[in-house]
C-alpha positions in Angstrom: 12.5 10.9 11.0 12.1 10.9 7.1 11.4 7.7 5.6 12.6 6.0 2.4 9.7 5.0 0.3 10.3 1.8 -1.9 8.0 0.9 -4.6 8.2 -2.7 -5.4 7.4 -3.4 -9.3 7.2 -6.7 -10.8 6.8 -7.3 -14.7 5.3 -10.8 -14.4 2.0 -9.8 -12.8 -0.4 -12.7 -13.1 -3.5 -10.6 -13.9 -1.8 -7.9 -15.9 1.8 -8.7 -17.3 3.8 -5.7 -17.9 1.5 -3.6 -15.6 4.2 -1.1 -14.5 5.0 -0.2 -18.1 1.5 0.7 -19.2 1.7 4.1 -20.8 -1.6 5.4 -22.4 -1.3 8.7 -20.5 2.1 9.2 -21.9 3.8 8.3 -18.6 4.8 4.9 -17.5 2.2 3.7 -14.8 5.3 3.3 -12.4 6.1 6.9 -13.2 2.8 8.0 -11.9 3.2 6.1 -8.7 6.9 7.5 -8.2 5.8 11.2 -8.8 3.0 10.9 -6.5 5.1 9.6 -3.7 7.7 12.2 -4.4 5.0 14.9 -3.4 4.8 13.4 0.1 5.8 16.0 2.8 7.8 13.5 4.7 9.7 11.7 2.1 13.5 11.5 2.0 14.0 9.3 -0.8 11.9 7.4 -3.2 13.3 4.1 -4.8 11.9 1.5 -7.2 12.7 -2.0 -6.6 12.3 -4.5 -9.4 13.6 -7.7 -10.8 13.1 -6.7 -14.5 15.6 -4.8 -16.6 12.9 -3.2 -18.7 11.4 -1.6 -15.5 14.9 -0.4 -14.7 15.3 1.2 -18.1 11.8 2.8 -17.8 12.5 4.4 -14.2 15.8 5.7 -15.4 14.3 7.1 -18.6 12.4 9.6 -16.2 15.1 10.3 -13.8 13.9 8.1 -10.9 15.9 6.0 -8.5 15.7 2.1 -9.2 17.4 -0.9 -7.6 17.7 -4.2 -9.3 16.6 -7.0 -6.7 16.5 -10.8 -6.8 13.9 -12.5 -9.2 13.3 -15.0 -6.4 11.2 -13.1 -3.9 7.8 -14.4 -3.3 6.2 -11.1 -2.1 6.7 -7.4 -2.5 7.6 -7.1 1.2 10.6 -9.4 0.7 11.7 -7.2 -2.3 11.4 -4.0 0.0 13.2 -5.6 2.7 16.2 -6.5 0.4 16.6 -2.9 -0.6 15.9 -1.7 3.1 19.0 -3.8 4.3 21.2 -1.5 2.1 19.6 1.8 3.4 20.4 3.8 6.4 16.8 4.9 7.1 15.0 3.7 10.1 11.6 4.3 8.7 10.6 2.3 5.4 7.3 2.8 3.5 6.0 0.1 1.2 4.0 1.6 -1.5 2.8 -0.7 -4.2 3.6 -0.1 -7.8 0.0 -0.3 -9.0 -1.4 2.9 -6.9 -0.9 5.6 -9.6 -3.2 7.9 -7.8 -2.0 7.3 -4.3 -2.6 10.4 -2.0 0.7 11.6 -0.9 -1.2 12.7 2.5 -1.7 9.0 3.1 2.1 8.7 3.1 2.5 11.5 5.6 0.0 10.0 8.0 1.9 6.7 7.9 5.1 8.5 8.6 3.6 10.7 11.4 2.1 7.7 13.2 5.5 6.0 13.4 7.2 9.1 14.6 4.6 9.9 17.2 3.9 6.4 18.5 7.3 4.7 19.4 5.4 1.6 20.5 4.1 1.0 16.9 6.0 -1.5 14.8 4.2 -0.7 11.7 1.7 1.7 10.4 -0.9 1.8 7.7 -4.2 3.5 6.6 -7.9 2.9 6.1 -11.0 4.7 4.9 -14.5 4.6 6.3 -16.4 1.8 4.5 -20.1 2.8 3.6 -21.1 0.5 0.9 -22.8 -2.8 1.3 -21.0 -4.3 -2.0 -17.7 -3.3 -0.8 -18.4 -4.5 2.8 -19.3 -8.0 1.4 -16.7 -8.2 -1.4 -13.6 -10.5 -0.7 -11.6 -8.1 -2.8 -11.9 -5.4 -0.3 -10.0 -5.8 2.9 -11.5 -4.7 6.2 -9.8 -3.8 9.4 -11.0 -3.5 12.9 -9.0 -1.5 15.5 -8.8 -1.3 19.4 -9.4 2.0 21.2 -5.9 3.3 20.6 -5.9 2.9 16.8 -4.1 -0.3 16.6 -5.2 -3.0 14.5 -7.0 -6.1 16.0 -7.6 -8.0 12.6 -7.7 -7.6 8.9 -10.1 -9.8 6.9 -11.6 -10.3 3.4 -14.8 -11.2 5.3 -17.2 -8.7 6.5 -15.8 -7.4 9.9 -17.0 -6.5 12.3 -19.9 -8.8 11.6 -23.5 -7.7 12.2 -25.5 -10.2 14.1 -28.8 -8.3 14.0 -30.2 -6.2 11.1 -28.4 -4.4 8.4 -24.9 -2.8 8.8 -25.1 0.8 10.1 -22.9 2.6 7.6 -24.2 6.1 8.7 -22.7 5.7 12.2 -20.5 8.4 13.5 -17.8 7.8 14.1 -17.7 5.1 11.6 -17.5 1.3 12.6 -16.5 -0.2 9.3 -13.1 0.4 7.6 -11.5 -0.4 4.2 -7.9 -1.1 4.5 -5.6 0.6 2.0 -2.4 -1.4 1.2 0.4 1.1 2.0 2.6 0.1 5.0 5.1 1.9 7.0 7.7 -0.3 9.0 10.5 0.4 11.4 13.6 -0.9 9.6 14.2 -3.8 12.1 10.6 -4.8 12.0 10.5 -5.1 8.3 13.7 -7.2 8.3 12.5 -9.4 10.9 8.9 -9.7 9.5 10.8 -11.0 6.1 12.7 -13.6 7.7 9.5 -15.1 9.3 7.7 -18.0 7.7 4.0 -17.4 6.6 1.3 -18.1 9.1 -1.8 -20.1 9.0 -4.1 -17.1 9.0 -2.0 -15.3 6.3 -2.2 -18.3 4.0 -6.0 -18.5 4.4 -7.0 -14.8 3.9 -3.9 -14.3 1.6 -3.0 -11.2 3.6 0.7 -10.6 4.5 -0.1 -8.1 7.3 -1.6 -11.0 9.3 2.0 -12.4 9.7 2.7 -9.3 11.6 -0.1 -9.6 14.0 0.2 -13.3 14.5 3.9 -12.5 15.7 2.8 -9.9 18.3 3.6 -6.7 16.1 1.6 -3.6 16.7 0.2 -1.9 13.7 -1.3 1.4 13.9 -4.1 2.4 11.7 -4.4 6.1 10.5 -8.0 7.1 9.0 -8.1 8.9 5.7 -11.3 10.0 3.8 -10.7 8.6 0.2 -9.8 5.3 -1.1 -7.7 5.7 -4.4 -7.9 3.6 -7.7 -5.6 0.7 -7.4 -4.8 -1.1 -10.9 -5.1 -5.1 -10.7 -6.8 -5.6 -14.2 -6.7 -3.9 -17.5 -10.2 -2.5 -16.8 -8.7 -0.9 -13.6 -6.1 0.6 -15.8 -8.8 2.0 -18.2 -10.6 3.6 -15.3 -7.4 5.1 -14.0 -6.6 6.5 -17.5 -10.2 8.2 -17.7 -9.9 9.5 -14.3 -6.4 10.8 -14.9 -7.5 12.7 -18.2 -10.6 14.2 -16.2 -8.0 15.5 -13.8 -5.8 17.0 -16.5 -8.9 19.1 -18.0 -9.9 20.2 -14.6 -6.3 21.4 -13.8 -6.2 23.3 -17.2 -9.6 25.0 -16.7 
């Protein structure tokens, strides 16, 4: 089954207002995300979901698909669920609009997991974590899994915690993983999840995926080998611009 990829994009970001429309590369940031998503092998359709007419106009200007959604949604998941209600796709991938260098292969991993494991309600990806600063940072979300690759827990705290000595980051296979915030859902799972109230753990950690775990949903975690640059702040965006320009020079060489 080929999924629809829905990219929630909100103009009123608290840390970087107008983020989807930043354009120092000559392309809107939302365009970078859209084009990368379109390169995924699995993709059937890519749609931007937004509450803002300026983003609608931008997406239409580069020929993208866009749907105007309610301005009252509390989360990107709610915005994606609104779009999913009107689609016929059984699989929906939620790709954040601030991932301009997302690896299309990561999207394919998520689709493959849902197609191969019929017991999985959701799927996501993680990357081996080998840096102490990331391991201890609350900005870096960690995940631990069971022996079959299903998520046991996600946390901003260092997990698994190391009781004795230093974290052994050089273990093979790795024991520490950073979660990357791309999600695949079965359509019914997504609609049910969006109808549920936030849970206590979700509110403490500020992690929506904990609502799924608290309600007994099974999340498969695929392992990829590189974390891409997400954009939360203007400094993050400048870092993306520098990386993108280097990529253009390398491609032209």
